C-alpha positions as CSV (number, residue, x, y, z in Angstrom):
1,X,21.2,94.9,-28.3
2,X,20.1,91.3,-28.5
3,X,20.2,89.9,-32.0
4,X,17.0,88.4,-33.3
5,X,17.7,85.8,-35.9
6,X,14.1,85.6,-37.1
7,X,14.4,82.5,-39.3
8,X,16.3,80.6,-36.6
9,X,13.8,81.5,-34.0
10,X,11.0,80.2,-36.1
11,X,12.8,76.9,-36.9
12,X,13.8,76.0,-33.3
13,X,10.2,76.0,-32.1
14,X,9.8,72.5,-30.8
15,X,7.4,70.1,-32.4
16,X,4.3,72.3,-32.5
17,X,4.8,74.8,-35.3
18,X,3.6,75.2,-38.9
19,X,6.1,76.1,-41.6
20,X,6.1,77.1,-45.2
21,X,8.9,75.9,-47.4
22,X,9.4,79.1,-49.5
23,X,12.8,80.7,-48.8
24,X,12.0,84.1,-50.3
25,X,9.4,84.8,-47.7
26,X,10.8,83.9,-44.3
27,X,7.8,83.2,-42.1
28,X,6.3,80.2,-40.4
29,X,2.8,79.1,-41.5
30,X,0.5,76.2,-41.7
31,X,0.3,75.8,-45.4
32,X,1.8,73.7,-48.2
33,X,4.2,74.9,-50.8
34,X,5.6,72.4,-53.2
35,X,9.3,71.4,-52.8
36,X,12.0,72.9,-55.0
37,X,13.2,70.9,-57.9
38,X,16.9,70.4,-58.4
39,X,18.4,72.3,-61.3
40,X,15.4,74.7,-61.8
41,X,16.7,77.8,-60.3
42,X,16.7,80.0,-63.3
43,X,14.3,82.9,-63.9
44,X,12.1,82.6,-67.0
45,X,10.1,85.5,-68.3
46,X,7.7,84.3,-71.0
47,X,7.0,86.8,-73.8
48,X,3.5,88.4,-73.5
49,X,0.9,86.8,-75.7
50,X,-1.2,88.5,-78.3
51,X,-4.7,89.0,-77.0
52,X,-7.9,90.4,-78.3
53,X,-8.9,92.6,-75.4
54,X,-12.5,93.3,-75.6
55,X,-12.6,96.9,-76.6
56,X,-16.3,96.9,-76.5
57,X,-16.6,95.3,-73.1
58,X,-19.4,96.7,-71.0
59,X,-18.0,98.7,-68.2
60,X,-20.0,98.4,-65.0
61,X,-20.9,100.8,-62.3
62,X,-20.5,98.7,-59.2
63,X,-21.7,99.5,-55.7
64,X,-19.5,102.2,-54.2
65,X,-17.2,101.2,-51.3
66,X,-16.6,103.3,-48.3
67,X,-13.6,105.6,-48.9
68,X,-10.6,104.3,-46.9
69,X,-8.3,106.7,-45.2
70,X,-5.0,107.3,-46.9
71,X,-1.6,106.5,-45.6
72,X,-0.8,107.7,-42.1
73,X,2.8,107.1,-42.6
74,X,3.9,110.4,-41.0
75,X,7.2,109.0,-39.8
76,X,10.1,108.1,-42.1
77,X,11.4,105.5,-39.6
78,X,10.3,102.2,-38.1
79,X,11.6,100.6,-34.9
80,X,11.9,96.8,-35.1
81,X,9.8,94.9,-32.7
82,X,10.2,91.4,-31.3
83,X,8.9,88.9,-33.9
84,X,9.3,91.3,-36.9
85,X,10.7,90.2,-40.2
86,X,11.8,92.5,-43.1
87,X,9.3,91.0,-45.5
88,X,6.3,91.8,-43.2
89,X,7.6,95.3,-42.6
90,X,7.9,95.9,-46.3
91,X,4.4,94.7,-46.9
92,X,3.0,96.9,-44.1
93,X,4.5,100.0,-45.6
94,X,3.8,99.3,-49.3
95,X,7.4,98.7,-50.4
96,X,9.6,95.8,-51.2
97,X,12.2,93.8,-49.4
98,X,14.8,95.0,-51.9
99,X,14.0,98.7,-51.3
100,X,14.3,98.3,-47.5
101,X,17.6,96.5,-47.8
102,X,19.0,99.2,-50.1
103,X,17.7,102.1,-48.0
104,X,19.2,100.6,-44.9
105,X,22.4,99.0,-46.3
106,X,21.3,95.6,-45.1
107,X,23.2,92.6,-46.4
108,X,21.1,89.9,-44.7
109,X,17.3,90.3,-44.7
110,X,16.8,87.5,-42.2
111,X,18.6,89.1,-39.3
112,X,17.4,92.2,-37.4
113,X,17.9,93.7,-34.0
114,X,15.1,94.5,-31.7
115,X,15.0,98.3,-31.4
116,X,16.8,98.7,-34.7
117,X,15.6,101.8,-36.6
118,X,14.8,101.2,-40.2
119,X,14.5,104.1,-42.7
120,X,11.3,104.0,-44.8
121,X,10.8,105.3,-48.4
122,X,8.9,108.5,-48.9
123,X,5.2,107.9,-49.4
124,X,3.8,108.6,-52.9
125,X,1.2,111.2,-53.8
126,X,-0.2,109.6,-56.9
127,X,-3.0,106.9,-56.7
128,X,-3.9,103.8,-58.7
129,X,-6.8,103.6,-61.1
130,X,-10.3,103.9,-59.6
131,X,-11.7,101.3,-62.0
132,X,-13.0,98.3,-60.1
133,X,-12.1,95.0,-61.7
134,X,-14.1,92.4,-59.8
135,X,-16.2,92.3,-56.6
136,X,-14.8,90.7,-53.5
137,X,-17.1,87.7,-53.8
138,X,-15.4,86.8,-57.1
139,X,-12.0,86.6,-55.5
140,X,-12.8,84.3,-52.5
141,X,-14.0,80.7,-52.8
142,X,-17.4,81.9,-51.8
143,X,-21.1,81.6,-52.8
144,X,-21.2,80.4,-56.4
145,X,-17.7,79.1,-56.5
146,X,-18.7,75.6,-55.4
147,X,-21.3,75.3,-58.1
148,X,-18.9,76.2,-60.9
149,X,-18.0,73.1,-62.9
150,X,-14.2,73.5,-63.4
151,X,-13.7,70.2,-65.3
152,X,-16.8,70.9,-67.6
153,X,-15.6,74.4,-68.4
154,X,-12.0,73.2,-69.1
155,X,-13.3,70.5,-71.4
156,X,-15.2,73.1,-73.6
157,X,-12.1,75.2,-74.2
158,X,-10.1,74.8,-77.4
159,X,-6.8,75.8,-75.8
160,X,-3.9,74.0,-74.1
161,X,-5.6,73.8,-70.8
162,X,-7.8,71.0,-72.0
163,X,-4.8,68.6,-72.0
164,X,-2.5,70.3,-69.5
165,X,-1.3,68.4,-66.4
166,X,1.0,68.9,-63.5
167,X,2.7,66.5,-61.1
168,X,2.0,67.1,-57.4
169,X,3.3,64.7,-54.7
170,X,4.3,62.3,-57.5
171,X,0.7,62.3,-58.8
172,X,-0.1,63.5,-62.3
173,X,-3.2,65.8,-62.1
174,X,-5.2,67.4,-65.0
175,X,-5.3,71.2,-65.0
176,X,-8.9,71.2,-63.7
177,X,-7.9,69.2,-60.6
178,X,-5.0,71.5,-60.0
179,X,-7.2,74.5,-60.1
180,X,-9.7,73.0,-57.8
181,X,-7.0,72.1,-55.3
182,X,-5.6,75.6,-55.2
183,X,-9.1,77.1,-55.0
184,X,-9.9,74.9,-51.9
185,X,-6.6,75.3,-50.2
186,X,-6.3,79.1,-50.5
187,X,-10.0,79.8,-50.7
188,X,-9.7,81.7,-54.0
189,X,-12.3,81.4,-56.8
190,X,-11.4,79.1,-59.7
191,X,-12.8,81.4,-62.3
192,X,-10.3,84.1,-61.3
193,X,-7.5,81.6,-61.8
194,X,-8.8,80.5,-65.1
195,X,-9.0,84.1,-66.3
196,X,-5.5,84.7,-65.2
197,X,-4.0,81.8,-67.1
198,X,-5.8,83.0,-70.2
199,X,-4.8,86.6,-69.6
200,X,-1.1,85.8,-69.1
201,X,-0.6,82.7,-71.3
202,X,-3.7,82.1,-73.5
203,X,-4.2,78.7,-72.1
204,X,-8.0,78.7,-72.7
205,X,-7.9,79.9,-76.3
206,X,-4.4,78.8,-77.7
207,X,-3.8,75.1,-78.2
208,X,0.0,75.7,-78.8
209,X,1.4,78.2,-76.3
210,X,5.2,78.7,-76.1
211,X,7.3,76.5,-73.9
212,X,7.8,79.4,-71.6
213,X,4.1,80.0,-71.3
214,X,3.5,76.3,-70.6
215,X,6.2,76.2,-67.8
216,X,5.3,79.6,-66.4
217,X,1.6,80.3,-67.3
218,X,1.3,83.3,-65.0
219,X,4.7,84.7,-65.9
220,X,5.7,84.3,-62.2
221,X,9.5,83.8,-62.3
222,X,11.5,81.5,-60.0
223,X,12.5,83.1,-56.7
224,X,15.7,85.0,-56.4
225,X,16.7,82.3,-53.9
226,X,16.5,79.6,-56.5
227,X,13.1,78.2,-55.6
228,X,11.4,76.8,-58.6
229,X,7.9,78.2,-59.5
230,X,7.5,76.3,-62.7
231,X,4.3,74.3,-63.4
232,X,0.7,75.2,-63.0
233,X,0.4,74.4,-59.3
234,X,3.3,76.5,-58.2
235,X,2.2,79.4,-60.4
236,X,-1.3,79.3,-59.1
237,X,-0.3,78.7,-55.5
238,X,2.0,81.8,-55.6
239,X,-0.8,83.9,-57.3
240,X,-3.4,82.8,-54.8
241,X,-1.2,83.6,-51.9
242,X,-0.3,87.0,-53.3
243,X,-4.0,87.8,-54.1
244,X,-4.9,86.9,-50.6
245,X,-2.1,89.1,-49.3
246,X,-3.5,92.1,-51.2
247,X,-7.1,91.3,-50.3
248,X,-6.6,90.8,-46.6
249,X,-3.8,93.4,-46.4
250,X,-6.3,96.0,-47.6
251,X,-9.1,94.8,-45.3
252,X,-7.2,94.1,-42.1
253,X,-3.6,95.1,-42.1
254,X,-3.6,98.7,-43.3
255,X,-2.0,98.1,-46.7
256,X,-2.2,101.4,-48.7
257,X,0.6,101.4,-51.2
258,X,2.3,99.3,-53.9
259,X,5.7,99.5,-55.5
260,X,6.9,98.5,-59.0
261,X,10.2,97.2,-60.0
262,X,12.2,100.3,-60.6
263,X,10.8,102.2,-57.7
264,X,7.5,103.7,-58.9
265,X,5.2,103.8,-55.9
266,X,1.4,104.5,-55.8
267,X,-1.2,104.9,-53.1
268,X,-4.2,102.6,-53.7
269,X,-7.3,104.7,-54.7
270,X,-9.1,104.9,-51.4
271,X,-12.6,104.1,-52.9
272,X,-11.5,100.7,-54.2
273,X,-12.7,97.3,-53.0
274,X,-10.3,94.6,-51.6
275,X,-10.5,92.3,-54.7
276,X,-9.5,95.1,-57.0
277,X,-6.6,96.1,-54.8
278,X,-5.5,92.5,-54.7
279,X,-5.4,92.3,-58.5
280,X,-3.8,95.6,-58.9
281,X,-1.0,94.5,-56.5
282,X,-0.5,91.1,-58.1
283,X,-0.4,92.4,-61.7
284,X,2.1,95.1,-60.6
285,X,4.5,92.3,-59.7
286,X,4.5,90.9,-63.2
287,X,4.3,94.0,-65.6
288,X,6.1,97.2,-66.4
289,X,4.2,100.3,-65.2
290,X,2.9,101.3,-68.6
291,X,1.6,97.8,-69.4
292,X,0.0,97.6,-65.9
293,X,-2.0,100.8,-66.4
294,X,-3.8,99.1,-69.3
295,X,-4.1,95.7,-67.5
296,X,-6.0,97.2,-64.6
297,X,-8.4,99.2,-66.8
298,X,-11.6,98.1,-68.6
299,X,-9.7,96.7,-71.6
300,X,-7.3,94.7,-69.5
301,X,-7.9,91.7,-67.2
302,X,-11.5,92.8,-66.7
303,X,-12.2,92.3,-70.4
304,X,-10.8,88.8,-70.4
305,X,-12.7,87.8,-67.3
306,X,-16.0,89.2,-68.6
307,X,-15.5,87.5,-71.9
308,X,-15.5,84.1,-70.3
309,X,-17.7,84.6,-67.2
310,X,-19.9,87.6,-67.9
311,X,-20.2,90.9,-65.9
312,X,-18.5,90.0,-62.6
313,X,-20.6,92.5,-60.7
314,X,-24.0,90.9,-61.7
315,X,-25.6,89.6,-58.5
316,X,-22.5,90.1,-56.4
317,X,-22.8,89.8,-52.7
318,X,-21.5,92.9,-50.9
319,X,-20.0,92.5,-48.4
320,X,-19.0,88.9,-48.4
321,X,-18.8,88.8,-44.6
322,X,-20.7,91.6,-42.8
323,X,-18.5,93.4,-40.2
324,X,-21.2,92.9,-37.5
325,X,-21.3,89.1,-38.2
326,X,-21.6,87.2,-34.9
327,X,-19.6,84.0,-34.4
328,X,-21.7,81.0,-33.5
329,X,-21.1,79.4,-30.2
330,X,-18.0,77.1,-30.4
331,X,-16.4,74.7,-28.0
332,X,-12.8,73.8,-27.6
333,X,-11.5,71.3,-30.2
334,X,-10.7,68.4,-27.8
335,X,-12.4,66.2,-25.3
336,X,-13.6,67.6,-22.0
337,X,-11.2,66.8,-19.2
338,X,-8.1,66.8,-21.4
339,X,-5.4,69.5,-21.2
340,X,-3.9,70.6,-24.5
341,X,-1.4,73.3,-25.3
342,X,-2.0,76.7,-27.0
343,X,1.1,76.8,-29.2
344,X,0.6,79.4,-31.9
345,X,-1.4,82.6,-32.0
346,X,-3.2,84.2,-34.9
347,X,-1.5,83.3,-38.2
348,X,-2.4,82.5,-41.8
349,X,-5.4,80.3,-42.5
350,X,-3.6,78.9,-45.5
351,X,-0.5,80.6,-46.8
352,X,1.2,83.7,-45.4
353,X,-1.0,85.9,-47.5
354,X,-4.4,84.9,-46.1
355,X,-6.1,86.5,-43.1
356,X,-4.5,85.5,-39.8
357,X,-7.5,83.2,-39.3
358,X,-5.8,80.2,-37.6
359,X,-4.6,79.2,-34.1
360,X,-2.8,76.0,-33.2
361,X,-3.1,73.5,-30.4
362,X,-0.7,70.6,-29.5
363,X,-2.1,67.4,-28.0
364,X,-0.9,66.1,-24.6
365,X,1.1,63.1,-25.8
366,X,3.9,61.7,-23.8
367,X,6.8,62.7,-26.0
368,X,9.2,60.3,-24.3
369,X,7.3,57.5,-26.1
370,X,7.7,59.1,-29.5
371,X,10.8,58.7,-31.7
372,X,10.1,61.7,-33.9
373,X,8.4,65.1,-33.7
374,X,6.0,64.1,-36.4
375,X,3.8,61.2,-35.3
376,X,0.1,60.4,-35.2
377,X,-1.3,61.5,-31.8
378,X,-2.9,59.2,-29.3
379,X,-5.5,62.0,-28.8
380,X,-8.4,63.2,-31.0
381,X,-9.4,66.6,-32.3
382,X,-13.1,67.1,-31.9
383,X,-15.9,69.0,-33.5
384,X,-16.2,72.5,-32.0
385,X,-19.9,72.7,-33.1
386,X,-22.6,70.7,-34.8
387,X,-22.3,70.4,-38.5
388,X,-21.4,68.2,-41.5
389,X,-18.0,67.3,-42.9
390,X,-17.9,69.1,-46.2
391,X,-14.5,68.0,-47.4
392,X,-11.6,65.7,-46.6
393,X,-8.3,66.2,-48.4
394,X,-4.5,66.1,-47.8
395,X,-4.7,66.3,-44.0
396,X,-7.6,68.8,-44.1
397,X,-11.0,68.4,-42.6
398,X,-13.6,71.1,-43.3
399,X,-16.6,71.3,-40.9
400,X,-19.6,73.1,-42.4
401,X,-21.6,74.6,-39.6
402,X,-24.8,75.4,-41.6
403,X,-25.1,71.7,-42.5
404,X,-25.6,72.0,-46.2
405,X,-22.3,70.4,-47.1
406,X,-21.2,73.4,-49.1
407,X,-18.0,74.9,-47.8
408,X,-18.4,78.1,-49.9
409,X,-21.4,79.3,-47.9
410,X,-21.8,80.2,-44.3
411,X,-19.4,79.4,-41.4
412,X,-16.8,76.7,-42.0
413,X,-14.0,75.5,-39.8
414,X,-10.7,74.1,-41.2
415,X,-8.9,71.4,-39.3
416,X,-5.4,70.8,-40.7
417,X,-2.8,68.1,-40.1
418,X,-5.5,65.4,-39.4
419,X,-4.0,61.9,-40.0
420,X,-5.8,59.6,-42.4
421,X,-5.9,57.1,-39.6
422,X,-9.2,57.1,-37.7
423,X,-10.3,60.3,-39.5
424,X,-14.0,61.2,-39.9
425,X,-15.4,60.6,-43.3
426,X,-16.7,63.2,-45.8
427,X,-20.5,63.8,-45.5
428,X,-20.7,62.7,-41.9
429,X,-23.0,64.7,-39.6
430,X,-21.2,65.5,-36.3
431,X,-22.2,67.0,-33.0
432,X,-20.2,69.1,-30.6
433,X,-17.4,66.9,-29.2
434,X,-17.5,64.2,-31.8
435,X,-14.1,63.0,-33.0
436,X,-12.7,64.6,-36.1
437,X,-9.3,63.0,-36.4
438,X,-5.8,62.5,-34.8
439,X,-3.4,65.4,-35.1
440,X,-0.2,64.7,-37.0
441,X,2.0,66.4,-39.6
442,X,-0.1,65.3,-42.5
443,X,-1.2,68.0,-44.9
444,X,0.7,71.2,-45.4
445,X,4.2,71.4,-44.1
446,X,4.7,70.9,-40.3
447,X,7.7,70.5,-38.1
448,X,5.7,68.7,-35.4
449,X,2.4,67.1,-34.6
450,X,-0.3,69.6,-33.8
451,X,-3.8,70.9,-34.9
452,X,-4.3,74.0,-37.0
453,X,-7.8,75.5,-36.7
454,X,-9.2,78.3,-38.8
455,X,-12.5,80.0,-39.6
456,X,-14.1,81.1,-42.9
457,X,-17.4,82.7,-43.7
458,X,-18.7,82.7,-47.3
459,X,-15.2,81.7,-48.3
460,X,-13.6,84.7,-46.7
461,X,-10.9,83.9,-44.0
462,X,-12.0,85.5,-40.7
463,X,-9.1,86.7,-38.6
464,X,-8.7,85.1,-35.3
465,X,-8.1,88.4,-33.7
466,X,-9.1,91.8,-35.2
467,X,-8.5,94.4,-32.6
468,X,-6.4,96.4,-35.1
469,X,-8.7,96.0,-38.1
470,X,-9.7,99.3,-39.7
471,X,-13.3,100.7,-39.2
472,X,-15.8,98.8,-41.2
473,X,-13.7,95.6,-41.3
474,X,-14.1,94.5,-37.7
475,X,-14.6,90.8,-37.1
476,X,-15.6,88.8,-34.0
477,X,-12.6,87.3,-32.3
478,X,-12.1,83.5,-32.4
479,X,-14.0,82.4,-29.3
480,X,-13.8,78.7,-28.1
481,X,-15.9,78.1,-25.0
482,X,-15.2,81.7,-23.8
483,X,-11.5,81.5,-24.6
484,X,-11.0,84.5,-26.9
485,X,-7.9,84.9,-29.2
486,X,-5.9,88.1,-28.8
487,X,-3.1,88.9,-31.2
488,X,-0.1,91.2,-30.9
489,X,-0.1,94.2,-33.3
490,X,1.6,93.2,-36.6
491,X,3.0,90.1,-34.9
492,X,1.9,86.9,-36.7
493,X,2.0,83.7,-34.5
494,X,2.0,85.8,-31.2
495,X,-0.8,86.4,-28.8
496,X,-3.0,85.0,-26.0
497,X,-6.2,83.2,-25.2
498,X,-8.1,85.1,-22.5
499,X,-11.1,84.0,-20.4
500,X,-12.4,85.9,-17.4
501,X,-9.2,86.7,-15.4
502,X,-7.2,83.9,-17.1
503,X,-4.6,84.4,-19.8
504,X,-2.8,81.6,-21.8
505,X,0.1,82.7,-23.9
506,X,0.8,81.2,-27.3
507,X,4.1,79.3,-26.6
508,X,5.8,76.5,-28.4
509,X,6.4,73.6,-26.1
510,X,4.6,71.3,-23.6
511,X,6.5,71.9,-20.4
512,X,5.0,75.3,-19.2
513,X,1.8,76.0,-17.5
514,X,1.2,79.3,-19.3
515,X,-0.1,77.6,-22.4
516,X,-2.2,74.8,-20.9
517,X,-5.9,74.9,-21.9
518,X,-8.7,72.7,-20.7
519,X,-12.4,72.6,-20.2
């Protein structure tokens, strides 16, 4: 059988792809992860802090969620498909990379054979706690998130967070700015992250945490590949990505199980909501099973969150994005008469954990005139609808379609890799077809000039294609002037654009007709 070296296949994609520099999750994506620091490959496990868990915390009775079907994992085997990677397979079946490697005697997780049969672990019979920790709207960067004054809140706390800083891209940033950056990038609520750094390290209440708690405030260790996760940004970026993985995995990818170090596996209680599933899964990565049982109950993380921010279910919007939500009319993101290239199908909006909300286009530059794969394009990305530019940051441009300038409400469109040169300014009102910016490699991590385009509604990433979403979680497909995104089952980055009897395949490169798109 033909060998499929999955990492190699991702990296040889020519000058149009998005990559993530995090070697323990071998995928390509459009999002930024900070570079590893030399000499910081060790694993640090801070001692748990002493906390006053609110024993008298008010336990709410939130709105019931529809019961989700349990695991349909009737088979004990999985046949590897083109584009699969072992990490994604493990996530799909609620297990870990290490468990799959052990069960199948695999020495190298980065190399699989198409058609290879993988043995899967037995499904569990026990379920997680039915206690709901937070509503979905308190996980996403949605309504209410934008009005929360992060800096003002941090300034009022007596703990270490008031003076904490981190260095990102050689810039020293106060903790409040780091939290805001992660919230905007991953679309995760800042209050959730603040509660996590208090829950795990006491940063809000303790002015003198241990050195370990300062370096690793969420107790997330360095990766087994030696990638450093020290510092507030790396800790929060990892957490936000994993929280998104649980949230959207429950909503859209059929995630039903979690596994602890040591092999304990549980089915998620089928009546939970996505945000609670996300927290249960993330906390399970960091705690022993007996500690985790307390952490996901009313006297655990919920108690800390409610102590600082009140009852999380008060006034909660449910659902964040209704399943019958129609997409507004959108045009293609480039000038009429130009031919661009559809290079990457549905993939992470920001980070491998988020919904596969994004698709990529490459501009029609003459590459013979370019000396590198990363350059500022001669062509412009354009507004796909009328709106206002809500935010400009690190190669990102956020177009707010409801025009109020608040990216946490209503429909928003993320353009990524927009060069600072000739870029639209924040607060500008634009019309369909107006120039947004020139594609480049700026923002995130990119191996070539292109444009990354993703949708959100009320802060929730909306998948570009949702033909395999479970009942009740259906979403309108990404539609650009009638070109509709179609993904391949469980295959990130793969798929098509279809319109009438035309089909354009997501294909890296500029020398084939099958991925040319124009209007």
